[in-house]
C-alpha positions as CSV (number, residue, x, y, z in Angstrom):
1,M,0.0,0.0,0.0
2,A,1.5,3.3,-1.1
3,R,0.3,6.9,-0.6
4,Y,0.0,9.1,-3.7
5,K,0.1,12.8,-4.2
6,V,-1.9,13.8,-7.2
7,I,-2.5,17.2,-8.9
8,I,-5.8,17.6,-10.6
9,E,-7.6,20.2,-12.8
10,Y,-11.3,20.7,-13.0
11,D,-14.1,22.8,-14.3
12,G,-16.3,23.2,-11.2
13,T,-19.4,24.6,-13.1
14,D,-21.5,21.4,-12.7
15,Y,-20.3,20.3,-9.3
16,V,-21.6,21.3,-5.9
17,G,-18.0,21.7,-4.7
18,F,-15.0,19.5,-4.0
19,Q,-16.1,17.8,-0.9
20,R,-18.2,14.6,-1.0
21,Q,-21.8,15.2,0.1
22,A,-25.1,13.3,0.3
23,P,-26.0,11.9,-3.1
24,E,-29.1,14.1,-3.3
25,A,-27.0,17.2,-3.0
26,G,-25.4,16.6,-6.4
27,P,-22.1,15.5,-7.9
28,T,-18.8,16.5,-6.3
29,V,-15.2,16.4,-7.4
30,Q,-14.2,14.1,-4.5
31,G,-17.0,11.8,-5.3
32,E,-16.0,11.5,-9.0
33,L,-12.3,10.8,-8.0
34,E,-13.3,8.1,-5.5
35,S,-15.6,6.5,-8.1
36,A,-12.7,6.5,-10.6
37,L,-10.3,5.0,-8.0
38,A,-12.9,2.2,-7.2
39,A,-13.1,1.4,-10.8
40,I,-9.4,0.7,-11.0
41,N,-9.2,-0.9,-7.5
42,R,-11.5,-3.9,-8.0
43,R,-14.5,-1.9,-6.8
44,E,-12.9,-1.4,-3.4
45,A,-13.4,2.0,-1.8
46,V,-10.5,4.5,-1.7
47,T,-10.8,7.7,0.4
48,V,-9.5,10.9,-1.2
49,F,-8.1,13.8,0.9
50,G,-8.0,17.3,-0.7
51,A,-5.9,20.4,-0.1
52,G,-9.0,22.7,-0.3
53,R,-12.7,22.4,-0.2
54,T,-13.6,24.5,-3.2
55,D,-17.2,25.7,-3.2
56,S,-19.9,24.9,-5.7
57,G,-19.0,26.3,-9.2
58,V,-15.3,27.1,-8.3
59,H,-12.6,25.7,-10.5
60,A,-9.1,24.4,-10.0
61,A,-5.9,24.3,-12.1
62,G,-3.7,22.9,-9.3
63,Q,-5.8,21.2,-6.7
64,V,-3.8,18.6,-4.7
65,V,-5.3,15.3,-3.4
66,A,-3.8,12.2,-1.7
67,F,-4.9,8.7,-1.2
68,E,-3.6,5.2,-0.4
69,L,-3.7,2.6,-3.1
70,N,-2.3,-0.8,-3.9
71,W,-1.0,-0.1,-7.4
72,A,1.8,-2.0,-9.1
73,H,1.9,-0.3,-12.5
74,G,3.7,3.0,-11.9
75,S,2.6,6.6,-11.6
76,E,2.3,7.3,-15.3
77,T,-0.1,4.4,-15.8
78,L,-2.1,5.5,-12.7
79,V,-2.6,8.9,-14.4
80,R,-3.8,7.3,-17.6
81,A,-6.1,4.9,-15.7
82,L,-7.7,7.6,-13.6
83,N,-8.2,9.9,-16.6
84,A,-9.9,7.0,-18.5
85,N,-12.4,6.7,-15.7
86,L,-13.0,10.4,-14.9
87,P,-15.6,12.7,-16.6
88,P,-14.4,15.3,-19.1
89,A,-14.6,18.1,-16.5
90,I,-11.9,16.5,-14.3
91,A,-8.4,15.6,-15.2
92,V,-5.4,14.2,-13.4
93,K,-2.2,16.2,-14.3
94,S,0.4,14.2,-12.4
95,A,0.8,11.5,-9.7
96,E,3.7,10.5,-7.5
97,E,4.3,8.4,-4.5
98,C,4.7,10.5,-1.3
99,A,5.6,10.2,2.3
100,P,3.0,8.2,4.4
101,D,2.3,11.2,6.6
102,F,1.7,13.7,3.7
103,H,-1.7,15.4,3.9
104,P,-2.7,17.8,1.1
105,R,-4.3,20.2,3.5
106,Y,-2.3,20.1,6.7
107,S,1.1,19.8,5.0
108,A,0.5,22.9,2.8
109,K,2.5,26.1,3.4
110,G,0.2,28.2,1.2
111,R,-2.3,28.5,-1.6
112,R,-2.6,30.7,-4.6
113,Y,-5.9,31.7,-6.3
114,R,-6.9,33.7,-9.4
115,Y,-10.2,35.5,-9.7
116,S,-11.2,36.6,-13.2
117,I,-13.5,39.5,-14.2
118,W,-14.9,40.3,-17.7
119,N,-15.3,44.1,-17.7
120,A,-17.1,44.7,-20.9
121,P,-20.4,46.1,-22.2
122,A,-20.9,43.0,-24.5
123,R,-21.7,39.6,-23.0
124,S,-19.2,36.8,-23.7
125,P,-20.8,33.3,-23.0
126,L,-17.4,31.6,-23.3
127,R,-15.5,33.9,-21.0
128,E,-18.3,34.2,-18.5
129,R,-18.1,30.5,-17.8
130,F,-14.9,31.3,-16.0
131,A,-15.3,35.0,-15.1
132,W,-17.6,37.4,-13.5
133,R,-19.0,39.9,-16.0
134,V,-19.0,43.4,-14.4
135,W,-20.7,46.1,-16.4
136,P,-21.3,49.0,-15.9
137,P,-19.0,50.7,-15.1
138,A,-15.5,50.4,-16.6
139,L,-13.5,49.5,-13.5
140,N,-10.6,51.7,-12.2
141,V,-7.8,49.0,-12.1
142,S,-5.3,51.5,-10.6
143,A,-7.6,52.1,-7.6
144,M,-8.2,48.4,-7.2
145,A,-4.5,47.7,-7.2
146,D,-3.9,50.5,-4.6
147,A,-6.6,48.9,-2.4
148,S,-5.3,45.4,-2.9
149,A,-1.9,46.4,-1.4
150,R,-3.7,46.9,1.9
151,L,-4.3,43.2,2.1
152,V,-0.6,42.2,2.2
153,G,0.8,41.1,5.6
154,R,-0.4,39.1,8.6
155,K,-3.8,40.4,9.6
156,D,-7.2,39.5,11.0
157,F,-9.4,39.0,7.9
158,A,-12.6,38.5,9.8
159,A,-14.2,41.2,7.6
160,F,-14.0,38.9,4.6
161,G,-14.8,35.4,5.9
162,T,-15.1,32.8,8.6
163,A,-12.7,30.2,9.8
164,P,-13.2,26.8,8.0
165,D,-13.0,25.0,11.3
166,E,-15.4,25.6,14.2
167,D,-12.7,26.7,16.7
168,G,-10.4,28.3,14.1
169,H,-9.1,31.8,14.0
170,T,-9.4,34.4,11.3
171,V,-5.7,35.6,11.1
172,R,-4.0,34.9,7.8
173,E,-0.8,36.0,6.1
174,V,-1.4,37.4,2.6
175,R,1.8,37.3,0.6
176,E,0.6,38.6,-2.8
177,A,-2.5,40.5,-3.9
178,R,-2.3,42.1,-7.4
179,W,-4.2,42.7,-10.6
180,E,-3.3,41.9,-14.2
181,T,-5.1,43.0,-17.3
182,S,-5.9,40.5,-20.1
183,G,-6.6,42.1,-23.4
184,E,-9.0,45.1,-23.3
185,S,-11.6,43.7,-21.0
186,G,-10.1,40.9,-18.9
187,L,-9.0,41.5,-15.3
188,D,-7.3,38.8,-13.2
189,F,-6.8,39.1,-9.4
190,Y,-4.0,36.9,-8.0
191,I,-3.8,36.3,-4.3
192,E,-1.5,34.0,-2.3
193,A,-1.7,33.3,1.5
194,D,-0.7,30.8,4.0
195,A,-4.4,29.8,4.2
196,F,-7.8,31.2,3.5
197,L,-11.1,31.8,5.3
198,H,-14.3,30.4,3.9
199,R,-15.3,32.6,0.9
200,M,-12.5,35.0,1.7
201,V,-11.3,35.6,-1.9
202,R,-14.8,36.1,-3.3
203,S,-15.6,38.5,-0.5
204,I,-12.4,40.5,-1.1
205,V,-13.1,40.7,-4.9
206,G,-16.7,41.8,-4.4
207,T,-15.4,44.6,-2.2
208,L,-12.6,45.5,-4.5
209,R,-15.2,45.8,-7.3
210,Q,-16.8,48.6,-5.3
211,V,-13.4,50.4,-5.2
212,G,-13.1,50.0,-9.0
213,A,-16.6,51.3,-9.5
214,G,-15.8,54.4,-7.3
215,D,-18.1,53.5,-4.5
216,L,-15.2,53.1,-2.1
217,T,-11.8,54.7,-1.9
218,P,-8.6,52.6,-1.3
219,D,-8.4,54.1,2.1
220,E,-12.0,53.1,2.9
221,F,-11.2,49.6,1.7
222,G,-8.2,49.5,4.1
223,A,-10.5,50.6,6.9
224,I,-12.8,47.6,6.1
225,V,-9.8,45.3,6.3
226,D,-8.9,46.7,9.7
227,S,-12.4,46.7,11.0
228,K,-12.7,42.9,11.2
229,D,-16.5,43.5,10.7
230,R,-18.0,41.0,8.3
231,S,-21.0,43.3,7.7
232,R,-18.9,46.0,6.1
233,A,-17.6,43.9,3.2
234,G,-19.2,44.2,-0.2
235,T,-21.4,41.6,-2.0
236,T,-19.6,38.3,-2.4
237,A,-18.4,37.7,-6.0
238,P,-19.9,34.8,-7.8
239,P,-18.1,31.4,-7.8
240,Q,-17.4,31.0,-11.5
241,G,-14.5,33.5,-11.6
242,L,-12.5,31.8,-8.9
243,C,-9.8,29.2,-9.6
244,L,-7.4,27.4,-7.2
245,I,-4.1,27.8,-9.1
246,E,-1.5,26.2,-6.9
247,V,-0.9,24.6,-3.5
248,L,2.5,25.3,-2.0
249,Y,4.5,22.9,0.1
């Protein structure tokens, strides 16, 4: 029996999140992975552990999972076998044997997300599958970048989310928070931290949209960060623009 570290990519549009739920709730990424593993493991159940419990509709380019499996055919063959049994929206990118005590979530040193906005007057069905269309107005990216700088550092981010564990705290260290433009209308927000609160990135982006629209100044955004008051954050951005890019170890 060996433990495997596996990197996966998925389009989360049609899933109710990563974490396995009751069947009536709908399909999950973890459920699909465990079904694929059972198919190559003589129908014996295999439990998958993930680095992050992405919400319904959220995507991943670098989600990390781990599981234990009796497999005698090498990692490359494992990748091919899993992909042959996974639906088109989920793909295994790589697999390797790892230390017995490796855990995708608890061994992680950080995570990196991207949130995409389509800031254009014309709808774009293809782009909007993976981005939040914001219009009007044309967003002030310079102001949003100024406000984003107020996120960097070790702070209490209670204004933007709740701890994923019942007894957890809301202090996190944000190492990167910046915007990039993509073409004339695409905006990508990149944020890296040691860990994230539940819906933290989407709440931050929703509030930064208010800065870009001129409803908040960067200083007012900074005051929201410092307030630790969840009621002061803006509307939470929709899930389809969010993608887990990388888990750091």
